[in-house]
Backbone as JSON, one array per atom type, in Angstrom:
{
  "sequence": "XXXXXXXXXXXXXXXXXXXXXXXXXXXXXXXXXXXXXXXXXXXXXXXXXXXXXXXXXXXXXXXXXXXXXXXXXXXXXXXXXXXXXXXXXXXXXXXXXXXXXXXXXXXXXXXXXXXXXXXXXXXXXXXXXXXXXXXXXXXXXXXXXXXXXXXXXXXXXXXXXXXXXXXXXXXXXXXXXXXXXXXXXXXXXXXXXXXXXXXXXXXXXXXXXXXXXXXXXXXXXXX",
  "N": [[125.15, 127.89, 90.39], [125.19, 125.61, 91.66], [126.04, 126.34, 94.09], [123.91, 128.13, 94.44], [122.2, 125.99, 95.23], [122.81, 125.32, 97.74], [122.91, 127.89, 99.03], [120.2, 128.52, 99.54], [119.05, 125.81, 100.71], [120.65, 126.27, 103.08], [119.48, 128.71, 104.4], [116.65, 127.7, 104.38], [116.08, 125.62, 105.9], [117.28, 126.17, 108.7], [114.68, 127.86, 108.98], [112.73, 125.43, 108.85], [113.41, 124.46, 110.84], [112.43, 126.07, 112.56], [110.06, 126.33, 112.72], [108.25, 123.67, 113.08], [109.72, 123.53, 115.32], [108.03, 125.31, 116.74], [105.9, 123.9, 116.05], [105.64, 121.84, 117.83], [105.69, 123.07, 120.25], [103.31, 124.31, 120.52], [101.69, 122.13, 121.57], [102.93, 121.36, 123.56], [102.46, 122.59, 126.08], [104.08, 124.8, 128.44], [103.26, 124.18, 131.57], [102.24, 121.12, 133.4], [98.58, 121.62, 132.46], [96.63, 119.81, 134.04], [94.29, 119.43, 136.12], [93.96, 118.37, 139.42], [91.45, 116.34, 141.52], [90.38, 117.25, 144.93], [91.66, 114.7, 147.56], [90.43, 115.59, 149.96], [87.35, 115.49, 149.99], [84.04, 115.02, 150.15], [82.98, 112.55, 148.19], [80.47, 111.53, 148.61], [78.38, 113.65, 149.32], [75.64, 114.73, 149.68], [74.22, 115.52, 147.74], [74.59, 114.23, 144.67], [74.83, 115.49, 142.28], [75.87, 117.96, 142.4], [78.71, 117.22, 143.6], [79.47, 116.02, 140.69], [79.53, 118.33, 139.31], [81.63, 119.43, 140.26], [83.75, 117.69, 139.53], [83.49, 118.04, 136.79], [84.13, 121.31, 136.47], [86.63, 121.13, 136.94], [87.88, 119.75, 135.42], [87.31, 121.35, 133.08], [89.01, 124.02, 133.32], [91.2, 122.75, 132.89], [91.12, 122.3, 130.72], [90.17, 124.44, 129.07], [92.94, 125.67, 129.76], [94.95, 124.41, 128.33], [93.88, 124.94, 125.76], [94.19, 127.59, 125.75], [97.05, 128.29, 125.57], [97.48, 126.46, 123.23], [96.11, 127.78, 121.34], [96.52, 130.67, 121.55], [99.24, 130.84, 122.55], [99.39, 131.78, 125.53], [99.96, 131.45, 128.84], [97.77, 130.67, 131.3], [98.51, 130.46, 133.99], [100.63, 131.53, 134.67], [101.1, 133.97, 133.35], [101.3, 136.98, 134.09], [101.78, 140.14, 134.99], [99.22, 140.97, 132.56], [98.75, 141.73, 129.33], [95.72, 143.58, 128.25], [94.45, 141.89, 126.32], [95.53, 139.14, 126.86], [94.27, 139.44, 129.33], [91.57, 138.44, 129.14], [91.59, 135.88, 128.74], [92.77, 135.35, 131.37], [91.12, 135.55, 133.21], [88.62, 133.81, 132.16], [89.63, 131.67, 132.87], [90.36, 131.72, 135.27], [87.5, 132.12, 136.26], [86.14, 129.29, 136.26], [88.08, 127.67, 137.57], [87.49, 128.91, 139.86], [84.51, 128.31, 140.42], [85.09, 125.37, 140.8], [87.09, 125.6, 143.19], [84.74, 126.7, 144.78], [82.78, 124.87, 144.6], [84.46, 122.76, 146.11], [84.7, 123.52, 148.35], [82.42, 122.85, 149.56], [82.2, 120.74, 149.3], [84.26, 119.69, 151.66], [83.66, 120.58, 153.61], [81.19, 118.71, 153.88], [82.19, 116.46, 154.16], [83.72, 116.97, 156.8], [81.72, 117.91, 158.55], [80.76, 114.65, 158.19], [82.68, 112.9, 159.58], [82.3, 114.08, 162.03], [79.92, 112.81, 162.65], [77.61, 113.52, 161.62], [74.65, 112.96, 159.28], [74.04, 112.95, 155.69], [71.37, 113.91, 155.49], [71.12, 115.39, 157.98], [73.36, 117.61, 157.1], [72.3, 118.78, 155.2], [70.25, 120.35, 156.49], [72.1, 121.81, 158.05], [73.48, 123.22, 156.4], [71.18, 125.22, 155.09], [70.1, 126.11, 157.47], [71.73, 126.83, 159.28], [72.2, 125.69, 161.77], [71.38, 123.34, 163.92], [68.22, 121.65, 164.81], [67.08, 121.55, 168.47], [66.25, 119.2, 168.9], [67.41, 117.62, 167.21], [69.89, 118.04, 167.7], [70.42, 117.22, 170.03], [69.95, 114.63, 169.65], [71.71, 113.91, 168.17], [74.35, 114.6, 169.83], [73.91, 113.14, 172.5], [73.96, 110.41, 172.83], [73.03, 107.02, 173.61], [73.24, 105.9, 176.85], [72.87, 104.58, 178.97], [70.0, 101.43, 178.7], [66.91, 100.18, 179.24], [66.98, 96.59, 180.58], [69.56, 96.71, 180.58], [72.61, 95.65, 182.89], [74.58, 96.78, 184.71], [77.46, 98.51, 186.47], [77.87, 101.14, 186.06], [74.99, 101.63, 185.79], [74.07, 100.83, 188.29], [75.41, 102.89, 190.21], [73.64, 104.89, 189.15], [71.44, 104.25, 189.73], [72.02, 104.41, 192.31], [72.34, 107.65, 192.9], [69.88, 108.68, 191.87], [68.63, 107.47, 193.99], [69.54, 109.15, 196.24], [68.33, 111.29, 195.4], [66.0, 111.54, 195.98], [64.44, 109.68, 194.68], [62.69, 106.4, 193.9], [63.01, 103.05, 193.74], [64.41, 99.39, 193.37], [68.37, 99.52, 194.32], [70.55, 97.76, 192.42], [71.54, 97.56, 190.1], [70.3, 96.9, 188.01], [68.5, 97.6, 184.9], [65.91, 97.85, 185.12], [62.0, 98.05, 184.78], [61.49, 100.22, 186.89], [63.72, 101.03, 187.16], [63.49, 103.07, 185.01], [61.01, 104.62, 184.78], [61.62, 106.07, 187.27], [63.52, 107.46, 185.92], [62.26, 108.6, 183.75], [60.46, 110.44, 185.37], [62.75, 111.71, 186.81], [63.84, 113.2, 184.59], [61.75, 114.48, 183.81], [61.42, 116.41, 185.29], [63.46, 118.0, 185.63], [63.0, 119.29, 183.01], [63.83, 118.22, 181.06], [63.74, 115.87, 178.47], [61.47, 112.84, 179.04], [62.67, 110.23, 177.95], [62.64, 107.92, 179.4], [65.32, 106.76, 179.16], [68.68, 106.63, 179.67], [70.82, 108.92, 178.93], [73.59, 110.88, 177.67], [72.93, 113.64, 177.9], [71.3, 113.31, 180.54], [72.51, 112.14, 182.62], [75.45, 113.71, 182.95], [73.59, 115.91, 184.37], [72.51, 114.41, 186.73], [74.86, 114.2, 187.56], [75.62, 117.08, 188.53], [73.81, 117.67, 189.88], [74.49, 116.34, 192.02], [76.56, 116.86, 192.56], [76.7, 119.72, 193.29], [74.86, 119.13, 195.35], [77.24, 117.95, 196.95], [78.83, 120.51, 197.29], [77.15, 122.38, 198.94], [77.12, 120.29, 201.28], [79.73, 120.27, 202.36], [79.65, 123.06, 202.55], [78.27, 123.53, 204.67], [79.0, 121.98, 206.36], [81.63, 123.56, 207.16], [80.99, 125.76, 208.51]],
  "CA": [[123.69, 126.87, 90.31], [125.53, 124.41, 93.05], [125.74, 127.73, 94.95], [122.51, 128.64, 94.99], [121.04, 125.11, 95.96], [123.3, 125.47, 99.12], [122.07, 128.48, 99.97], [118.4, 127.68, 99.47], [119.29, 125.34, 101.9], [121.0, 127.02, 104.57], [118.09, 129.23, 104.82], [115.4, 126.79, 104.42], [116.98, 124.5, 107.3], [116.54, 126.83, 110.17], [112.88, 128.04, 109.13], [111.87, 124.56, 108.98], [113.31, 123.47, 112.14], [111.93, 126.94, 113.74], [108.62, 126.11, 112.89], [108.63, 122.57, 113.53], [109.82, 123.76, 117.26], [106.62, 126.05, 117.09], [104.49, 122.89, 115.96], [106.07, 120.88, 119.0], [105.91, 123.87, 121.09], [102.06, 124.07, 120.12], [101.56, 120.78, 121.99], [103.89, 120.66, 124.87], [102.77, 123.76, 126.88], [104.63, 124.81, 130.04], [103.2, 123.42, 132.74], [100.65, 120.3, 133.47], [97.23, 122.08, 133.36], [95.69, 118.92, 134.75], [93.52, 119.89, 137.75], [93.85, 116.98, 140.3], [90.3, 116.58, 142.95], [90.74, 117.0, 145.95], [91.2, 113.66, 148.39], [89.51, 115.66, 151.24], [86.13, 116.03, 149.4], [82.8, 114.12, 149.8], [82.06, 111.62, 147.52], [78.77, 110.94, 148.9], [77.92, 114.08, 149.09], [73.59, 114.31, 149.54], [73.78, 116.11, 145.81], [75.03, 113.93, 143.29], [74.99, 116.86, 141.13], [77.77, 118.94, 143.32], [80.39, 116.36, 143.16], [79.72, 115.52, 139.61], [79.74, 119.39, 138.89], [83.19, 119.42, 140.88], [85.2, 117.37, 138.59], [83.11, 118.75, 135.69], [84.51, 122.68, 136.49], [88.27, 120.88, 137.05], [87.86, 119.32, 133.65], [86.88, 122.36, 132.04], [89.24, 124.69, 133.54], [92.48, 122.82, 132.81], [90.79, 122.42, 129.08], [90.52, 125.84, 128.41], [94.04, 126.26, 129.85], [95.57, 123.94, 127.35], [93.25, 125.72, 124.53], [94.81, 129.14, 125.27], [98.41, 127.93, 124.98], [97.48, 125.72, 122.25], [96.15, 128.5, 120.3], [96.88, 131.71, 121.81], [100.45, 130.93, 123.28], [98.87, 132.31, 126.71], [100.04, 130.42, 130.05], [97.41, 131.05, 132.23], [98.9, 130.03, 135.08], [101.73, 132.36, 134.59], [101.26, 135.4, 132.58], [101.0, 137.99, 135.59], [100.77, 140.91, 135.06], [99.25, 140.43, 131.35], [97.82, 142.68, 128.18], [94.36, 143.33, 128.11], [94.09, 140.3, 125.65], [95.49, 138.0, 127.69], [93.28, 138.96, 130.87], [90.37, 137.85, 128.92], [92.27, 134.33, 128.68], [93.09, 134.6, 131.9], [89.69, 135.86, 133.45], [87.85, 132.71, 131.75], [90.35, 130.57, 132.99], [90.2, 131.9, 136.85], [85.97, 131.86, 136.8], [86.57, 127.97, 135.39], [88.79, 127.69, 138.89], [86.98, 129.71, 141.28], [83.84, 127.26, 140.44], [85.98, 124.37, 141.06], [87.05, 125.58, 144.36], [83.79, 127.06, 145.87], [82.45, 123.71, 145.16], [85.33, 122.01, 146.68], [85.02, 123.72, 149.48], [81.31, 122.7, 150.4], [82.41, 119.18, 149.49], [85.52, 119.39, 152.28], [83.12, 120.52, 155.21], [80.48, 117.9, 154.0], [83.17, 115.43, 155.03], [84.13, 117.06, 157.9], [80.73, 117.07, 159.41], [80.71, 113.43, 158.61], [83.86, 112.86, 160.88], [81.42, 114.18, 163.55], [78.83, 112.12, 162.68], [76.16, 113.94, 161.04], [74.12, 112.64, 158.06], [73.62, 113.73, 154.77], [70.05, 114.91, 155.98], [71.66, 116.82, 159.05], [74.01, 118.34, 156.54], [71.18, 119.62, 154.02], [69.84, 121.55, 157.57], [73.37, 122.82, 158.59], [73.57, 124.14, 155.02], [70.23, 126.14, 154.73], [69.72, 126.86, 158.57], [73.09, 127.11, 159.76], [72.7, 125.12, 162.82], [70.19, 121.68, 163.45], [67.03, 122.48, 165.47], [67.5, 121.39, 169.42], [65.63, 117.89, 169.24], [68.16, 116.99, 166.4], [71.24, 118.23, 168.47], [69.8, 116.6, 171.26], [70.23, 112.9, 169.0], [73.54, 113.68, 168.23], [75.19, 115.02, 170.92], [73.27, 112.81, 173.72], [73.79, 109.01, 172.32], [72.57, 106.45, 174.84], [74.25, 105.26, 177.92], [71.87, 103.06, 179.18], [68.78, 101.37, 178.6], [66.05, 99.04, 179.95], [67.9, 95.09, 180.18], [71.34, 96.35, 181.09], [72.71, 95.03, 184.09], [76.17, 97.22, 184.9], [78.45, 99.17, 187.29], [76.62, 102.47, 185.67], [73.2, 101.38, 186.28], [74.44, 100.66, 189.82], [75.36, 104.26, 190.27], [72.69, 106.06, 188.75], [70.17, 104.27, 191.04], [72.57, 105.24, 194.28], [72.48, 108.82, 192.56], [68.46, 108.82, 191.93], [68.08, 107.52, 195.65], [69.98, 110.02, 196.84], [67.89, 112.93, 195.02], [63.95, 111.03, 196.49], [63.46, 108.5, 193.63], [62.44, 105.23, 194.73], [63.84, 101.65, 193.28], [65.99, 99.14, 193.84], [69.51, 99.41, 193.57], [70.4, 96.19, 191.81], [72.81, 97.25, 188.9], [70.0, 95.96, 187.08], [68.18, 98.46, 184.45], [64.48, 97.49, 184.43], [60.85, 99.3, 184.48], [60.74, 100.84, 188.37], [64.44, 102.25, 187.27], [63.15, 103.5, 183.45], [59.98, 105.1, 185.26], [62.35, 106.85, 188.22], [64.43, 107.93, 185.37], [61.84, 109.12, 183.45], [60.16, 111.54, 186.45], [63.68, 112.93, 186.83], [64.43, 113.91, 183.52], [60.82, 115.28, 183.59], [61.59, 117.29, 186.61], [64.8, 118.23, 184.95], [62.74, 119.8, 181.8], [64.37, 117.21, 179.71], [62.87, 115.09, 177.21], [61.72, 112.29, 179.05], [62.6, 109.1, 177.38], [63.26, 106.57, 180.03], [66.79, 106.28, 178.65], [69.72, 107.62, 180.03], [71.81, 109.29, 177.65], [75.09, 111.85, 178.19], [72.7, 115.08, 178.96], [70.58, 113.19, 181.79], [74.05, 111.1, 183.2], [76.15, 115.13, 183.03], [72.66, 116.68, 184.99], [72.79, 113.48, 187.35], [76.55, 114.29, 188.19], [75.63, 117.97, 188.31], [73.16, 117.53, 191.23], [75.38, 115.27, 193.28], [78.5, 117.95, 192.79], [75.42, 120.81, 193.71], [74.84, 118.75, 197.28], [78.64, 117.88, 197.87], [79.08, 121.34, 197.86], [76.2, 122.83, 200.09], [77.32, 119.88, 202.72], [80.7, 120.66, 202.23], [79.79, 124.87, 203.1], [77.2, 123.44, 206.31], [79.99, 121.81, 207.73], [82.57, 124.33, 208.02], [80.06, 126.24, 209.24]],
  "C": [[123.5, 126.17, 91.87], [125.46, 125.65, 94.44], [124.71, 128.06, 95.54], [121.64, 127.4, 95.75], [121.47, 125.36, 97.59], [123.05, 126.53, 99.55], [120.86, 128.8, 100.31], [118.79, 126.91, 101.24], [119.8, 125.28, 103.27], [119.99, 128.42, 104.89], [116.72, 128.2, 105.05], [115.26, 126.16, 105.59], [116.01, 125.33, 108.09], [115.12, 127.3, 110.16], [112.42, 126.81, 109.38], [111.8, 124.08, 110.19], [112.58, 124.58, 113.09], [110.16, 126.75, 113.1], [107.68, 124.37, 113.03], [108.99, 122.48, 115.28], [108.43, 124.28, 117.36], [105.41, 124.82, 116.48], [104.56, 122.24, 117.48], [105.42, 121.75, 120.06], [104.12, 124.04, 121.43], [101.37, 122.79, 120.93], [101.97, 120.09, 123.29], [103.77, 122.64, 125.54], [103.93, 123.32, 127.73], [104.81, 124.23, 130.91], [101.89, 122.44, 132.5], [99.75, 121.26, 133.56], [96.42, 120.87, 133.48], [95.33, 119.77, 136.26], [93.14, 118.58, 138.53], [92.5, 117.16, 141.54], [91.16, 116.57, 143.74], [90.64, 115.73, 146.69], [90.26, 114.2, 149.64], [88.27, 115.71, 150.74], [85.1, 114.7, 149.95], [82.8, 113.31, 149.0], [80.98, 111.34, 147.52], [77.84, 112.06, 149.56], [76.08, 114.25, 149.2], [73.27, 114.99, 147.58], [74.42, 115.77, 145.12], [76.08, 114.24, 142.57], [75.85, 117.74, 141.21], [78.74, 118.16, 142.8], [80.32, 116.48, 141.43], [80.2, 117.37, 138.96], [81.69, 120.2, 139.36], [84.23, 119.17, 139.84], [84.64, 118.12, 137.01], [84.17, 120.17, 135.47], [86.11, 122.07, 136.7], [88.35, 120.85, 135.71], [88.04, 120.53, 132.42], [88.17, 123.41, 132.13], [91.06, 123.98, 132.79], [92.0, 122.77, 131.25], [91.0, 123.37, 128.68], [92.38, 126.41, 128.79], [94.8, 125.86, 128.5], [95.22, 124.53, 125.88], [94.17, 126.98, 124.47], [96.52, 128.98, 125.35], [98.06, 126.93, 124.25], [97.11, 126.47, 121.11], [96.33, 130.41, 120.76], [98.14, 132.45, 122.23], [100.01, 131.64, 124.66], [99.14, 131.14, 127.85], [99.48, 130.91, 131.1], [97.34, 131.39, 133.91], [100.32, 131.4, 135.17], [101.98, 133.63, 133.97], [100.56, 136.79, 133.41], [102.08, 138.99, 135.33], [100.65, 140.41, 133.23], [98.54, 141.64, 130.55], [96.69, 142.8, 128.49], [93.86, 142.01, 127.16], [93.75, 139.08, 126.12], [94.54, 137.88, 129.35], [92.52, 138.62, 130.54], [90.61, 136.55, 129.32], [92.61, 134.19, 130.46], [91.85, 134.6, 133.26], [88.56, 134.44, 133.48], [88.4, 131.65, 132.84], [89.69, 130.44, 134.55], [88.74, 131.39, 137.19], [85.61, 129.93, 136.74], [87.4, 127.55, 137.13], [88.01, 128.02, 140.15], [85.64, 129.01, 141.26], [83.95, 126.73, 141.18], [86.12, 124.55, 142.79], [85.79, 126.12, 145.27], [83.16, 125.63, 145.8], [83.12, 122.53, 145.91], [85.32, 122.1, 148.28], [83.71, 123.24, 150.16], [81.66, 121.17, 150.3], [83.05, 118.47, 150.38], [84.71, 119.76, 153.62], [81.78, 119.73, 154.75], [81.26, 116.53, 154.74], [83.97, 116.09, 156.22], [83.19, 117.39, 159.17], [80.68, 115.89, 159.49], [81.48, 112.55, 159.79], [83.36, 113.28, 162.02], [80.63, 113.46, 163.51], [77.18, 112.56, 162.67], [76.16, 113.2, 159.32], [74.06, 113.25, 156.81], [72.4, 115.08, 155.11], [70.71, 115.97, 156.9], [72.45, 117.52, 157.97], [73.33, 119.24, 155.32], [70.5, 121.01, 155.24], [71.07, 122.38, 158.23], [73.44, 123.74, 157.44], [72.48, 125.1, 154.72], [69.99, 126.99, 155.92], [71.04, 127.28, 159.04], [72.99, 126.68, 160.99], [71.33, 123.89, 162.63], [69.45, 122.32, 164.72], [67.34, 121.5, 167.15], [67.16, 120.27, 169.45], [67.03, 117.32, 168.07], [69.3, 116.7, 167.05], [71.35, 117.28, 169.64], [70.22, 115.06, 170.89], [71.52, 112.78, 169.02], [74.34, 113.6, 169.19], [74.96, 113.83, 172.16], [73.21, 111.3, 172.88], [73.68, 108.2, 173.79], [73.47, 105.24, 175.96], [74.32, 103.89, 178.46], [70.7, 103.07, 179.14], [68.43, 100.45, 179.14], [66.41, 97.72, 179.48], [69.12, 95.12, 180.36], [71.32, 96.04, 182.12], [74.54, 95.66, 184.05], [76.52, 98.03, 185.94], [77.6, 100.47, 187.52], [75.13, 102.28, 186.03], [72.89, 101.14, 187.74], [74.5, 102.09, 190.46], [74.56, 105.26, 189.98], [71.92, 106.0, 189.4], [70.69, 104.88, 191.92], [72.05, 107.07, 193.95], [70.88, 109.46, 192.63], [67.87, 108.79, 193.28], [67.94, 108.83, 196.09], [68.84, 111.4, 196.47], [66.23, 112.47, 195.63], [63.45, 110.25, 195.35], [63.67, 107.11, 194.52], [62.51, 103.91, 193.33], [64.68, 100.66, 193.72], [67.25, 99.36, 193.33], [70.79, 98.2, 194.21], [71.49, 96.41, 190.67], [71.61, 96.86, 188.22], [69.01, 97.64, 185.92], [66.85, 98.15, 184.35], [63.16, 98.75, 185.1], [61.21, 100.11, 185.56], [62.05, 102.23, 187.82], [63.66, 103.38, 185.47], [61.96, 104.84, 184.11], [60.76, 106.27, 186.63], [63.27, 107.63, 187.06], [63.78, 109.51, 184.44], [61.03, 110.7, 184.01], [61.5, 112.48, 186.21], [63.76, 113.72, 185.55], [63.07, 114.84, 183.68], [61.18, 116.71, 184.47], [62.83, 118.44, 186.14], [64.67, 119.41, 184.08], [63.77, 118.99, 180.74], [63.83, 116.23, 179.47], [63.25, 113.74, 178.33], [61.4, 110.44, 178.65], [62.71, 107.63, 178.28], [64.53, 106.05, 180.02], [67.5, 107.21, 179.42], [70.8, 107.8, 178.9], [72.84, 110.35, 177.94], [74.47, 113.2, 179.0], [72.15, 114.75, 180.45], [71.95, 112.68, 182.59], [74.95, 112.78, 183.84], [74.94, 116.0, 184.35], [72.92, 115.51, 186.25], [73.83, 113.86, 188.47], [76.51, 116.07, 188.65], [74.96, 118.5, 189.92], [73.84, 116.96, 192.19], [76.6, 116.58, 193.47], [77.99, 119.01, 193.54], [75.71, 120.19, 195.4], [75.78, 119.18, 198.09], [78.44, 119.06, 198.42], [78.73, 122.19, 199.24], [76.26, 122.09, 201.22], [78.6, 120.76, 203.17], [80.63, 122.57, 203.51], [79.19, 124.56, 204.38], [78.36, 122.98, 206.72], [81.11, 122.4, 208.09], [82.01, 125.55, 208.86], [80.11, 125.7, 210.43]]
}
């Protein structure tokens, strides 16, 4: 009887250990299935639902990965190539992850655009149209350099260049109404928006015309 008892113990203990191990393994997957959100995304994206869906998709992917391991012993990150049954789980996991990756790229693009100075409204146009209308691009890329009321060396140099182009105003370095009106006329003559404000595009045009005039003068002197 005693021998029978020990025999039962010898047989039972490994079975108990095996089932305990299986139970432990069930709740301890081989990998950490946590999906960490990217730090490169724009959390203030113009559509807050897209940001929420991104985080939700990551959570769904992680939750499904844990479910596959717990209930079916399928490691969705490592079971490749998989049999037909496992492929169903792998494909579902990849769909969750793929959706998250698509949203992630959209949010990263938005973050990159904002680094270039674009607003949420401008990003909406970029996403739908592929480019911004000229007037918006002009405002973005041609910030104000000088305006009425300014008094500095740059205004002085611009006044000299405008006078050389035939426009009339005092050359005193003060951006007054005479300079504003001359600048408007110059912008209109060059088919620029006649704002009367010195922006980068207008300044570039002034330097371009000056360089052309100097090149022509050098060419005549050589002849």
